[in-house]
PLY file of the C-alpha trace (Angstrom):
ply
format ascii 1.0
element vertex 707
property float x
property float y
property float z
element edge 706
property int vertex1
property int vertex2
end_header
142.51 96.88 142.12
142.50 93.24 143.24
139.43 94.00 145.34
137.31 94.77 142.25
136.48 91.11 141.64
135.09 90.62 145.18
132.94 93.67 144.49
131.38 91.88 141.53
130.98 88.78 143.69
129.14 90.89 146.25
126.91 92.33 143.54
126.25 88.82 142.26
125.27 87.74 145.77
123.01 90.76 146.15
121.05 90.00 143.01
121.03 86.26 143.69
119.07 86.94 146.86
116.19 88.32 144.81
116.59 85.81 141.99
117.00 88.55 139.41
119.17 88.75 136.33
118.48 92.36 135.43
122.10 93.52 135.72
124.72 92.16 133.32
127.74 91.73 135.58
131.29 91.19 134.31
132.14 87.48 134.13
134.15 84.98 132.10
132.07 82.73 129.86
133.68 79.42 128.86
132.71 78.27 125.36
133.81 75.17 123.45
132.71 71.99 121.76
132.03 68.75 123.56
135.21 67.03 124.73
137.31 70.11 123.98
138.55 70.16 127.58
136.34 72.89 129.05
135.74 71.00 132.28
139.44 70.26 132.70
140.26 73.95 132.29
137.78 74.90 135.02
138.96 72.17 137.38
142.55 73.28 136.83
141.57 76.80 137.86
139.73 75.50 140.94
142.35 72.89 141.79
139.70 70.27 142.60
137.53 67.72 140.81
134.11 69.33 141.08
132.48 68.83 137.67
130.53 65.78 136.45
132.34 63.50 134.04
131.06 61.15 131.36
130.47 60.57 127.67
128.56 62.95 125.42
126.98 66.08 126.83
127.66 66.32 130.58
127.23 70.04 131.29
123.52 70.56 130.68
122.89 73.68 132.77
124.92 76.89 133.03
127.22 76.76 136.05
128.09 80.19 137.47
131.29 79.50 139.39
132.67 82.16 141.73
136.21 81.59 142.94
136.99 83.49 146.14
140.56 83.73 147.37
140.79 83.57 151.16
143.54 83.79 153.78
143.64 82.30 157.33
141.85 85.35 158.79
138.97 84.88 156.34
138.75 81.19 157.27
138.55 81.96 160.98
135.95 84.66 160.41
133.86 82.37 158.23
134.14 79.64 160.82
132.90 81.97 163.55
129.96 83.14 161.43
128.88 79.60 160.63
129.36 78.58 164.23
126.91 81.26 165.35
124.45 80.17 162.69
124.58 76.61 163.96
124.05 77.61 167.62
127.66 77.28 168.60
128.26 73.91 166.89
131.01 74.32 164.28
130.37 72.53 161.01
132.68 69.61 160.37
135.68 70.67 158.33
134.87 74.37 158.31
138.35 75.08 159.58
139.72 73.38 156.49
141.37 75.33 153.72
138.64 75.00 151.07
134.87 74.72 150.94
131.94 75.44 148.67
128.41 76.83 148.89
125.44 76.52 146.53
122.83 79.24 146.21
119.97 76.73 146.12
121.08 75.04 149.34
121.27 78.38 151.18
123.89 78.30 153.98
124.94 74.67 153.73
128.74 74.29 153.66
130.36 71.64 151.45
133.89 70.66 152.43
133.85 67.41 150.45
134.33 68.30 146.80
133.00 64.92 145.71
129.76 65.90 147.42
129.82 69.14 145.44
130.11 67.17 142.20
127.21 64.92 143.19
125.08 67.95 144.07
125.76 69.45 140.63
124.65 66.21 138.98
121.52 65.97 141.15
120.55 69.61 140.57
121.13 69.22 136.83
118.84 66.20 136.62
116.23 67.92 138.77
115.79 70.73 136.21
116.94 69.12 132.94
115.80 65.54 133.45
117.89 62.48 132.67
117.43 62.42 128.90
120.45 64.59 128.04
118.24 67.67 127.61
119.46 71.13 128.60
118.08 73.97 130.72
118.92 77.67 130.83
118.38 77.88 134.60
121.87 78.39 136.08
123.47 76.65 139.07
125.32 79.07 141.36
128.40 77.69 143.11
130.93 79.62 145.20
134.34 78.10 146.02
136.45 79.51 148.88
140.13 78.56 148.74
143.57 80.03 149.35
144.75 78.34 146.14
142.50 80.18 143.70
142.44 83.68 142.30
139.30 85.77 142.36
137.30 84.89 139.27
133.70 84.58 138.13
133.31 81.92 135.44
130.32 80.51 133.57
130.52 76.94 132.28
128.10 76.25 129.43
127.05 73.08 127.57
129.46 72.08 124.84
128.61 72.85 121.24
127.24 69.77 119.47
125.98 69.02 115.98
124.10 65.71 116.14
121.51 64.81 118.83
122.18 61.56 120.66
119.90 59.35 122.71
116.72 61.11 123.73
118.04 64.60 123.01
115.64 66.85 121.09
116.30 67.25 117.38
117.02 70.94 117.77
119.62 70.44 120.52
122.24 72.26 118.41
120.01 75.34 118.14
119.13 75.23 121.85
122.78 75.11 122.91
123.79 77.89 120.53
120.97 80.15 121.75
122.02 79.48 125.35
125.65 80.33 124.55
124.67 83.51 122.71
122.52 84.57 125.66
125.61 84.67 127.91
128.32 85.86 125.52
126.06 88.64 124.18
126.54 90.33 127.53
128.90 93.20 126.64
130.39 92.99 130.13
131.54 89.39 129.67
134.91 87.98 128.60
134.68 85.02 126.22
137.04 82.13 126.94
137.08 80.16 123.65
138.40 76.63 124.26
139.79 74.61 121.34
141.68 71.31 121.36
145.21 71.43 119.92
144.66 68.22 117.95
141.98 69.91 115.82
142.30 72.54 113.11
142.24 76.01 114.70
140.65 77.43 111.55
137.55 75.27 112.16
137.15 76.23 115.82
133.44 76.43 116.66
134.24 78.37 119.84
136.03 81.17 117.96
133.32 81.18 115.31
130.46 81.72 117.77
132.54 84.26 119.71
133.01 86.39 116.60
129.25 86.57 116.09
128.97 88.86 119.10
132.55 90.14 119.43
133.44 91.23 115.92
136.62 93.09 116.85
137.75 90.39 119.31
138.33 92.84 122.17
136.85 90.51 124.80
137.82 87.06 123.46
140.68 84.99 124.91
141.59 81.68 123.24
142.70 78.58 125.15
144.32 75.66 123.35
143.98 72.40 125.29
145.53 68.94 124.94
148.93 70.17 123.78
150.37 66.77 124.66
148.02 64.91 122.31
149.18 66.41 119.01
150.44 64.10 116.28
154.07 63.13 116.37
156.28 65.57 114.53
153.87 68.47 114.94
153.56 71.26 117.48
151.33 74.21 118.31
154.00 76.88 118.02
152.32 78.76 115.16
148.95 78.55 116.88
150.26 79.81 120.21
152.16 82.62 118.51
148.95 83.77 116.81
150.22 83.10 113.32
147.25 80.90 112.33
144.39 82.93 113.82
145.30 86.08 115.75
143.33 86.75 118.94
143.63 90.22 120.51
143.57 89.09 124.13
145.99 86.28 123.37
146.18 82.50 123.02
147.21 80.32 125.98
148.04 76.64 125.74
147.54 74.14 128.58
147.84 70.40 129.16
144.78 68.56 130.48
144.59 65.48 132.59
143.86 62.39 130.53
140.97 60.09 131.32
143.50 57.62 132.67
144.85 60.29 135.04
141.32 60.98 136.24
140.58 57.30 136.73
143.81 56.91 138.69
142.83 59.89 140.89
145.75 62.00 139.81
145.47 65.30 141.64
145.20 68.63 139.90
148.34 69.83 141.67
150.35 66.91 140.23
148.84 67.58 136.84
149.96 71.23 136.98
153.53 70.16 137.85
153.58 67.73 134.93
152.16 70.46 132.69
154.98 72.83 133.66
157.58 70.15 132.88
155.98 69.44 129.50
155.97 73.12 128.51
159.62 73.57 129.57
160.57 70.60 127.43
158.36 71.12 124.38
157.93 74.92 124.29
160.77 76.37 126.39
160.52 79.82 124.84
156.79 80.03 125.56
156.61 78.17 128.86
156.28 81.30 130.97
153.30 82.52 128.88
151.32 79.27 128.89
150.00 76.81 131.40
147.20 76.75 133.95
148.79 79.16 136.43
149.49 81.73 133.74
145.91 81.30 132.49
144.54 81.96 135.99
146.67 85.10 136.41
145.71 86.34 132.95
142.01 85.81 133.55
142.26 87.57 136.89
144.04 90.53 135.31
141.65 90.76 132.34
138.62 90.50 134.58
139.86 93.22 136.91
140.54 95.63 134.05
137.22 94.73 132.49
135.39 95.36 135.77
137.14 98.71 136.14
135.92 99.73 132.69
132.38 98.47 133.31
131.77 99.93 136.76
130.68 103.44 135.62
128.07 102.00 133.30
127.00 99.50 135.97
126.51 102.30 138.47
124.36 104.26 136.02
122.31 101.18 135.20
121.76 100.38 138.87
120.67 103.95 139.64
118.19 103.95 136.74
116.72 100.63 137.83
116.49 101.84 141.42
114.46 104.85 140.30
112.19 102.63 138.22
111.55 100.19 141.05
110.96 103.07 143.46
108.29 104.39 141.11
106.82 100.89 140.77
106.74 100.46 144.52
105.03 103.82 144.90
102.36 102.75 142.42
101.66 99.67 144.54
101.13 101.92 147.55
101.76 101.30 151.20
99.71 98.83 153.26
96.44 100.46 154.31
96.27 101.69 157.89
93.33 104.12 157.88
90.83 102.43 155.58
88.19 105.13 155.92
90.54 107.91 154.84
92.01 105.76 152.06
88.57 104.96 150.64
87.49 108.59 150.64
90.78 109.62 149.06
90.48 107.08 146.24
86.85 108.00 145.55
87.65 111.70 145.47
90.66 111.19 143.22
88.69 109.07 140.76
85.86 111.62 140.58
88.35 114.45 140.03
90.23 112.55 137.32
86.96 111.65 135.60
85.89 115.29 135.48
89.39 116.43 134.45
89.36 113.96 131.56
86.15 115.54 130.30
87.52 119.05 130.76
90.86 118.18 129.13
92.93 118.94 132.24
93.82 115.35 133.19
97.40 114.58 134.21
97.68 111.69 131.76
96.73 112.88 128.29
96.12 110.27 125.61
98.29 110.79 122.52
97.12 107.97 120.27
93.42 108.82 119.99
90.82 111.35 121.04
89.52 110.80 124.54
87.08 112.35 126.98
85.87 115.87 126.27
87.79 116.01 122.99
85.92 113.01 121.65
82.59 114.41 122.84
83.38 117.63 120.96
84.23 115.56 117.88
80.93 113.70 118.17
78.96 116.97 118.37
80.61 118.90 115.57
82.00 116.25 113.26
80.02 113.04 113.56
76.60 114.50 114.42
77.05 117.70 112.40
78.12 115.94 109.23
75.38 113.34 109.61
72.71 116.06 109.75
74.24 117.88 106.80
74.13 114.66 104.79
70.36 114.36 105.30
68.69 115.40 102.03
65.77 117.80 102.72
63.75 116.02 100.03
65.13 112.55 100.66
62.53 109.81 100.26
60.06 112.32 98.81
59.06 111.93 95.13
57.03 114.24 92.90
54.12 111.81 93.10
54.28 111.97 96.92
54.00 115.74 96.77
51.21 115.73 94.20
49.31 113.03 96.09
49.59 114.99 99.35
48.25 118.11 97.61
45.27 116.22 96.19
44.50 114.42 99.44
44.52 117.72 101.29
41.87 119.27 98.98
39.24 116.64 99.71
36.32 116.27 97.23
36.44 119.86 96.03
38.81 121.16 93.36
41.29 123.60 94.94
41.94 127.12 93.76
45.12 127.23 95.83
47.64 124.71 97.03
46.33 123.64 100.46
48.52 124.70 103.35
48.00 121.41 105.14
49.87 119.55 102.40
53.01 121.57 103.10
52.75 120.92 106.84
52.22 117.19 106.39
55.19 116.83 104.08
57.59 119.03 106.02
56.79 117.19 109.27
57.59 113.93 107.55
61.01 115.28 106.59
61.74 116.87 109.96
60.97 113.55 111.66
64.01 112.11 109.92
66.26 114.25 112.15
65.28 112.32 115.27
67.27 109.16 114.58
70.72 110.84 114.15
69.97 112.99 117.20
69.35 109.94 119.38
72.45 108.31 117.92
74.43 111.35 119.05
73.23 110.75 122.62
74.26 107.11 122.36
77.78 107.97 121.18
78.32 110.45 124.00
77.04 107.88 126.50
79.53 105.33 125.16
82.38 107.81 125.49
81.38 108.55 129.08
81.67 104.80 129.68
85.12 104.71 128.07
86.35 107.48 130.35
85.85 105.12 133.30
88.34 102.65 131.87
90.72 105.45 130.90
90.81 106.75 134.47
91.35 103.23 135.83
94.26 102.49 133.49
96.15 105.76 133.46
95.01 108.18 136.12
94.26 106.19 139.27
96.48 103.13 139.21
95.97 102.78 142.95
92.57 101.29 142.13
94.33 98.27 140.64
95.37 97.39 144.19
91.72 96.99 145.17
89.81 95.13 142.44
86.55 95.09 144.42
86.66 98.86 144.90
87.44 99.28 141.22
84.47 97.13 140.22
82.20 98.97 142.67
83.20 102.38 141.27
82.64 101.19 137.73
79.21 99.89 138.71
78.19 103.16 140.41
79.30 105.34 137.49
77.73 102.98 134.96
74.47 103.02 136.90
74.50 106.82 137.00
75.05 107.00 133.26
72.37 104.41 132.68
69.84 106.46 134.66
70.65 109.63 132.74
70.39 108.03 129.31
66.54 107.82 129.08
66.21 111.35 130.49
68.54 112.70 127.80
66.86 110.66 125.07
63.49 112.01 126.16
64.75 115.57 125.96
66.20 115.06 122.48
62.97 113.41 121.41
61.07 116.43 122.73
63.32 118.80 120.77
62.23 117.14 117.55
58.65 116.92 118.78
58.68 120.67 119.50
59.65 121.35 115.91
56.87 119.07 114.73
54.28 120.63 117.05
54.19 124.02 115.32
55.27 124.82 111.79
56.15 128.48 112.05
55.67 129.87 108.55
56.26 133.36 109.96
59.81 132.48 110.89
62.04 135.33 109.66
64.35 133.04 107.72
61.40 131.25 106.13
59.69 134.54 105.15
62.93 135.74 103.53
63.17 132.52 101.55
59.56 132.88 100.37
60.20 136.46 99.33
63.25 135.44 97.35
61.26 132.75 95.53
58.43 135.24 94.84
60.91 137.59 93.23
62.14 134.75 91.05
58.58 133.93 89.98
57.87 137.64 89.24
60.94 137.71 87.06
59.66 134.65 85.19
56.27 136.37 84.66
57.87 139.52 83.28
60.00 137.41 80.95
56.85 135.70 79.66
55.13 139.02 79.00
58.16 140.25 77.07
58.00 137.14 74.90
54.27 137.63 73.88
53.48 138.27 70.13
52.92 141.94 69.13
49.25 141.25 68.31
48.46 140.63 71.98
48.56 143.76 74.17
50.69 143.22 77.29
48.26 145.03 79.56
45.40 142.80 78.40
47.47 139.72 78.96
48.30 140.91 82.46
44.68 141.87 83.13
43.51 138.51 81.84
45.85 136.81 84.29
44.57 139.01 87.13
40.87 138.49 86.32
41.29 134.75 86.22
42.36 134.76 89.90
39.83 135.03 92.75
39.46 138.32 94.53
40.72 136.94 97.80
44.13 136.37 96.26
44.84 140.09 96.21
45.02 140.11 100.01
47.68 137.42 100.28
49.71 138.50 97.29
52.56 140.16 99.19
56.07 139.07 98.39
56.54 137.87 101.94
53.60 135.43 101.74
53.96 131.89 100.45
50.37 132.07 99.16
51.31 135.08 97.09
54.20 133.06 95.81
51.79 130.36 94.66
49.71 132.94 92.75
52.72 134.37 90.98
53.99 130.91 90.21
50.71 130.10 88.47
50.82 133.28 86.43
54.45 132.71 85.49
54.11 129.07 84.46
54.86 128.66 80.76
52.40 126.59 78.78
55.07 125.70 76.22
57.36 123.91 78.74
57.16 120.12 78.74
56.25 119.07 82.29
57.51 115.78 83.75
55.52 112.62 83.34
53.82 110.92 86.28
51.81 107.74 86.65
48.10 108.39 87.23
45.05 106.11 87.10
43.39 105.80 83.66
39.96 107.25 82.79
37.14 104.75 82.19
36.39 104.08 78.55
32.93 104.61 77.08
30.86 101.47 76.65
32.55 99.50 79.34
31.38 98.86 82.89
33.68 100.21 85.60
34.31 98.38 88.86
35.20 101.09 91.37
36.76 98.51 93.71
39.38 97.54 91.15
42.88 98.85 91.89
43.69 101.29 89.09
46.70 100.49 87.00
48.92 103.61 86.73
49.75 104.88 83.29
52.17 107.59 82.28
51.05 111.10 81.50
52.55 114.58 81.64
51.99 116.96 84.54
49.96 120.00 83.75
51.57 123.41 84.13
49.73 124.01 87.38
50.64 120.58 88.81
54.25 121.12 87.98
54.16 124.58 89.53
52.48 123.32 92.72
55.01 120.53 93.19
58.00 122.77 92.65
56.73 125.40 95.07
55.99 122.84 97.79
59.44 121.26 97.36
61.12 124.65 97.67
59.14 125.46 100.76
59.96 122.08 102.35
63.66 122.52 101.66
63.68 126.04 103.05
61.87 125.13 106.25
63.81 121.88 106.71
67.13 123.76 106.67
65.83 126.08 109.40
64.81 123.15 111.60
68.05 121.26 110.94
70.02 124.28 112.05
67.98 124.43 115.25
68.45 120.71 115.95
72.17 120.85 115.23
72.49 123.58 117.85
70.07 122.37 120.52
70.88 118.63 120.69
74.51 119.08 121.87
73.30 121.59 124.45
70.70 119.15 125.72
73.23 116.30 125.89
75.70 118.46 127.80
73.08 119.61 130.30
71.16 116.41 130.92
74.02 113.90 130.61
77.60 115.22 130.70
77.30 118.12 133.14
74.84 116.28 135.37
77.23 113.33 135.73
80.14 115.66 136.45
78.18 117.50 139.13
76.74 114.42 140.81
79.59 111.90 140.46
81.40 112.72 143.71
78.26 112.67 145.85
76.99 109.53 144.10
80.22 107.62 144.79
80.38 108.75 148.41
76.73 107.97 149.01
76.95 104.49 147.52
80.41 103.36 148.68
81.54 105.35 151.70
79.96 103.05 154.25
81.54 101.43 157.28
80.12 98.03 156.42
81.86 98.07 153.04
85.33 99.24 154.10
86.98 95.87 154.66
85.50 94.32 151.55
86.24 97.20 149.17
89.82 97.68 150.36
90.81 94.04 150.01
93.95 93.89 147.85
94.29 91.55 144.90
95.95 88.24 145.68
99.25 89.01 143.94
99.51 92.69 144.90
101.18 92.02 148.25
103.60 89.62 146.58
104.49 92.12 143.86
104.98 94.84 146.46
107.36 92.61 148.42
109.26 91.64 145.29
109.62 95.27 144.25
110.74 96.22 147.76
113.34 93.43 147.80
114.64 94.42 144.39
114.83 98.07 145.39
116.73 97.10 148.53
119.13 94.99 146.44
119.72 97.82 143.99
120.34 100.30 146.79
122.79 97.90 148.39
124.54 97.37 145.05
124.81 101.11 144.57
126.33 101.39 148.03
128.88 98.66 147.25
129.98 100.44 144.09
130.18 103.76 145.92
132.43 102.20 148.57
134.82 100.69 146.03
134.87 103.98 144.17
135.96 105.84 147.30
138.49 103.15 148.29
140.20 102.83 144.91
139.58 106.39 143.71
137.95 105.02 140.60
0 1
1 2
2 3
3 4
4 5
5 6
6 7
7 8
8 9
9 10
10 11
11 12
12 13
13 14
14 15
15 16
16 17
17 18
18 19
19 20
20 21
21 22
22 23
23 24
24 25
25 26
26 27
27 28
28 29
29 30
30 31
31 32
32 33
33 34
34 35
35 36
36 37
37 38
38 39
39 40
40 41
41 42
42 43
43 44
44 45
45 46
46 47
47 48
48 49
49 50
50 51
51 52
52 53
53 54
54 55
55 56
56 57
57 58
58 59
59 60
60 61
61 62
62 63
63 64
64 65
65 66
66 67
67 68
68 69
69 70
70 71
71 72
72 73
73 74
74 75
75 76
76 77
77 78
78 79
79 80
80 81
81 82
82 83
83 84
84 85
85 86
86 87
87 88
88 89
89 90
90 91
91 92
92 93
93 94
94 95
95 96
96 97
97 98
98 99
99 100
100 101
101 102
102 103
103 104
104 105
105 106
106 107
107 108
108 109
109 110
110 111
111 112
112 113
113 114
114 115
115 116
116 117
117 118
118 119
119 120
120 121
121 122
122 123
123 124
124 125
125 126
126 127
127 128
128 129
129 130
130 131
131 132
132 133
133 134
134 135
135 136
136 137
137 138
138 139
139 140
140 141
141 142
142 143
143 144
144 145
145 146
146 147
147 148
148 149
149 150
150 151
151 152
152 153
153 154
154 155
155 156
156 157
157 158
158 159
159 160
160 161
161 162
162 163
163 164
164 165
165 166
166 167
167 168
168 169
169 170
170 171
171 172
172 173
173 174
174 175
175 176
176 177
177 178
178 179
179 180
180 181
181 182
182 183
183 184
184 185
185 186
186 187
187 188
188 189
189 190
190 191
191 192
192 193
193 194
194 195
195 196
196 197
197 198
198 199
199 200
200 201
201 202
202 203
203 204
204 205
205 206
206 207
207 208
208 209
209 210
210 211
211 212
212 213
213 214
214 215
215 216
216 217
217 218
218 219
219 220
220 221
221 222
222 223
223 224
224 225
225 226
226 227
227 228
228 229
229 230
230 231
231 232
232 233
233 234
234 235
235 236
236 237
237 238
238 239
239 240
240 241
241 242
242 243
243 244
244 245
245 246
246 247
247 248
248 249
249 250
250 251
251 252
252 253
253 254
254 255
255 256
256 257
257 258
258 259
259 260
260 261
261 262
262 263
263 264
264 265
265 266
266 267
267 268
268 269
269 270
270 271
271 272
272 273
273 274
274 275
275 276
276 277
277 278
278 279
279 280
280 281
281 282
282 283
283 284
284 285
285 286
286 287
287 288
288 289
289 290
290 291
291 292
292 293
293 294
294 295
295 296
296 297
297 298
298 299
299 300
300 301
301 302
302 303
303 304
304 305
305 306
306 307
307 308
308 309
309 310
310 311
311 312
312 313
313 314
314 315
315 316
316 317
317 318
318 319
319 320
320 321
321 322
322 323
323 324
324 325
325 326
326 327
327 328
328 329
329 330
330 331
331 332
332 333
333 334
334 335
335 336
336 337
337 338
338 339
339 340
340 341
341 342
342 343
343 344
344 345
345 346
346 347
347 348
348 349
349 350
350 351
351 352
352 353
353 354
354 355
355 356
356 357
357 358
358 359
359 360
360 361
361 362
362 363
363 364
364 365
365 366
366 367
367 368
368 369
369 370
370 371
371 372
372 373
373 374
374 375
375 376
376 377
377 378
378 379
379 380
380 381
381 382
382 383
383 384
384 385
385 386
386 387
387 388
388 389
389 390
390 391
391 392
392 393
393 394
394 395
395 396
396 397
397 398
398 399
399 400
400 401
401 402
402 403
403 404
404 405
405 406
406 407
407 408
408 409
409 410
410 411
411 412
412 413
413 414
414 415
415 416
416 417
417 418
418 419
419 420
420 421
421 422
422 423
423 424
424 425
425 426
426 427
427 428
428 429
429 430
430 431
431 432
432 433
433 434
434 435
435 436
436 437
437 438
438 439
439 440
440 441
441 442
442 443
443 444
444 445
445 446
446 447
447 448
448 449
449 450
450 451
451 452
452 453
453 454
454 455
455 456
456 457
457 458
458 459
459 460
460 461
461 462
462 463
463 464
464 465
465 466
466 467
467 468
468 469
469 470
470 471
471 472
472 473
473 474
474 475
475 476
476 477
477 478
478 479
479 480
480 481
481 482
482 483
483 484
484 485
485 486
486 487
487 488
488 489
489 490
490 491
491 492
492 493
493 494
494 495
495 496
496 497
497 498
498 499
499 500
500 501
501 502
502 503
503 504
504 505
505 506
506 507
507 508
508 509
509 510
510 511
511 512
512 513
513 514
514 515
515 516
516 517
517 518
518 519
519 520
520 521
521 522
522 523
523 524
524 525
525 526
526 527
527 528
528 529
529 530
530 531
531 532
532 533
533 534
534 535
535 536
536 537
537 538
538 539
539 540
540 541
541 542
542 543
543 544
544 545
545 546
546 547
547 548
548 549
549 550
550 551
551 552
552 553
553 554
554 555
555 556
556 557
557 558
558 559
559 560
560 561
561 562
562 563
563 564
564 565
565 566
566 567
567 568
568 569
569 570
570 571
571 572
572 573
573 574
574 575
575 576
576 577
577 578
578 579
579 580
580 581
581 582
582 583
583 584
584 585
585 586
586 587
587 588
588 589
589 590
590 591
591 592
592 593
593 594
594 595
595 596
596 597
597 598
598 599
599 600
600 601
601 602
602 603
603 604
604 605
605 606
606 607
607 608
608 609
609 610
610 611
611 612
612 613
613 614
614 615
615 616
616 617
617 618
618 619
619 620
620 621
621 622
622 623
623 624
624 625
625 626
626 627
627 628
628 629
629 630
630 631
631 632
632 633
633 634
634 635
635 636
636 637
637 638
638 639
639 640
640 641
641 642
642 643
643 644
644 645
645 646
646 647
647 648
648 649
649 650
650 651
651 652
652 653
653 654
654 655
655 656
656 657
657 658
658 659
659 660
660 661
661 662
662 663
663 664
664 665
665 666
666 667
667 668
668 669
669 670
670 671
671 672
672 673
673 674
674 675
675 676
676 677
677 678
678 679
679 680
680 681
681 682
682 683
683 684
684 685
685 686
686 687
687 688
688 689
689 690
690 691
691 692
692 693
693 694
694 695
695 696
696 697
697 698
698 699
699 700
700 701
701 702
702 703
703 704
704 705
705 706
């Protein structure tokens, strides 16, 4: 199981090559306040002075430190590899026991650990500046040594409360967010560092660890500076877990003092002195504390943690590999046969456009109506309801009707209501149907435009590779729609004009409506005769009504004729009913001169029985005929739009695109990829390769260790 940690190191290397942090790998995250001894703990584990030293905040970028245990065979192999890389010239000191490598310096080998420390300082200032600010961009360092155990550690900036120098005012929040970013990884082990000369109950490291690890299953506490406690006190209760229990345990260590560091005291000497101190001060706990025990414990915890995390890691890697494979497929392969590719893209777009209208597209919109469904909604909901909301007598007053009747009679008094008045008024009302009909065409045209964008976004993502081809296709389809719009508008205009050209009063539905109104007027006449006084004979009253009408009226008196309806309406009008009042010009008074050029001032008077009857009959006729025409328009306009616009575009789209775009002179220009497409394809390919390699590494360790 010892080989599990190198597996994680390999995975870390794999993902470092693509600069990705999409997989949360198992690692140990070191958390503590400033000057709590975090750096000393890490250096004790490494066995070398590699970290910057100073006052205040020194660690200002995350340091991902991979410790790799090696033996003499590994050293020789590494030396041979580096020798071949340097054309046979072996790097100075590569045969030494220990060396380091940074990710950002590629294959450069550092055998001088002072140089490693200086590189950390320089790289920190390069990203974070020299004003004590912090950065979340990590530094990757790998240490090879026979004196270390396999570990992956993350050193983070120390928790602080008050900004110093040029630090930003929210430095405390920035550091806490950075710490939470790393310890929130469920695959991490939290190493909470607290100084022994502080109160364990106020430990900021344990406090922040509990925010993400409530049950403490992945938190290990380290108590530093055991030798600096006040005289007469010890850390026995703390180390035994009697003050604050920690599930993974509490380990005490002794750090090098600043004087030891200044005097260049080695880490090895410090570890020997630490062992002597523990044997003297805590003899019963000496074998469960100290730097060496800490290293072994971390190695054991990390191995068990990796073993538990590997199944989930494998699943995560496989899912990401499938996603990146799909992404890479969407980017497409580099174009070899441009002619075939262009024809394929044009054909696919035309097919998807037509399928979207027919409702058979592969990608169906679920948030809103689209394509043919929206066109259907426009026809039967938007357009249909708009027509139904048009009042047959809207904008037409009783005075308008009466004035039209009078104007149609000319200078002679009329015996009948003139037929021309009905035609003039009904045409005026039918004309009102033209505007919503043209608006219906406009809405369908807009939806046909929207389908272009829908196909580009969802159906043919390959077009995003070639922005010039995409723009050209949009232009061709838009131009085709633009050419069909006036043709369709003209047809819809003609549909209304056809209705206006001939008022068919012999229309079956109109004749039925006239007959029904005649029957109503006959019923009114019979009711009037029944209400006559006994002194007046009913037959004389009926005869009187018949004699008062001209002889020609007997010919047109059938119940199916609207003229007959007018006759019966006149006979059935009741003289006792109070007609509505209208404004008419006044009569000239006797004894006064009349200026015929003066505009008459309307005054109010009641309609006569005949005027009232004429207006009512004309209004009923207009309403009846208007409903017939509206029904015709509601049926014929969608048919015209489908034939002249929708179906024509569907039928001609493929040939239009091929004719306009499938030209040898345009191939290179249309199939030019966007500037970042090649880069994104390469990045996706690299990530897919890394994920496949990671999956292979996990599969190998699974077979080797029967995990």
